[in-house]
N, C-alpha and C positions, 0 to 999 in steps of 0.2 A: 975810415976810422969805425972802430966798432964799438956803439954802446948800446948801454947794457939797461933795461927797463924793468922794475920790479913793482912788481904786485903788490898792490895796498892786503896787508895779514889782518883780518882782525884777530885771530888768536893772540897777540902781545897784549891786546885791550882788554880780555876775559881772563890771563894766568892770574893778573894782583882779584880780579872780584872771585874768582872761583874760590881762591886759598882763602881768603876771610871769611864767606859761605863754609867750608871744609870745620875752618878755626871752630869758626861762632856754633855748628851742628855739635862738634865734638864738644860742648865747654858746655852747649845747652844740655848734652844729653848727659851729662854728667851732675849738671845742676840740679837736673829734678832725680835721676837715677842711682847717686853718686851716692857714697856712704851719708853725706852733712848734707843730703838735697832734700828737697820737699819730699819726695816720696818714702825717703826712712824718717821725717821730720812728723809725717801723718802714723807709720807703723809703731814708731816709740807712743806716741802720746796714747795710743790706741795702750798699748802694753802697759803704760802706767796706769792706764785708769784699767783694766784686768788685776796688774800685783798691787793699785789697790783699794780696788773691792774684797784682794785675795789678804789685803793685813786688816780690813775692819774684820772678816770672821777671825780671824785669829784670836785677834785684840778682844773682841764676845766672849770664844770660848777661852781664856786666858782669867778673863774678869767671872767668867762662871769659876771656871777652876778653883779661886783664888777664894771665893764665897765660900766654897763648898768645900777647900781647908780654914777659912775660918769658922767655921764649923766645927770644927777636930782640933783643935789648939787648946791650951788644960787653961781649966776657969770656964768657958765657953761649950764642953766638951760637951754634946745630947746624947743620952745612952741608947735614945731612939734610935737615932742617927746615925749612931755604931753597928747598934743591933741589926740595923737596916741593911747596909753596906757591907754587913762582914756576909750574912744572909746572901745578901744577892751577887757579890763573888763569890763562895762554896756552895750554893746555890744547895741550899742548904735550908729545912724548917720542922718546930718540931712537931710531934704525934698530935697533938690537938688541936694545930693553927689551918685553918680556910690562904691558900695562897690565892690570891688573884694573879693573871697575867693581866701588863695592857702593852699594848703596842707602842714602840719607844713613839713614837708622832704623836706618841693620849698626853707626851709626857710635859 
């Protein structure tokens, strides 16, 4: 009579845990680096801060332009303001005038 003896192998016990580790590693990687992951959240928050500062600068520029346009509306048109802006745009002055050039940062 022939008998077969089977040796106990540990590989069968390691298949399920190794598959679980592989799945957890895959999903863990994508939870951090994926499109909606943790790293993307921090990157989007930093971009939102940059865009907010740019928006604030644009709003400040708009308020300044609205104030300058308001000075040129009919009824509030100041002749000196109009004269100053026209001379500045055309780069012209009268012969008897003194022109003082100021740097842009001094205004």
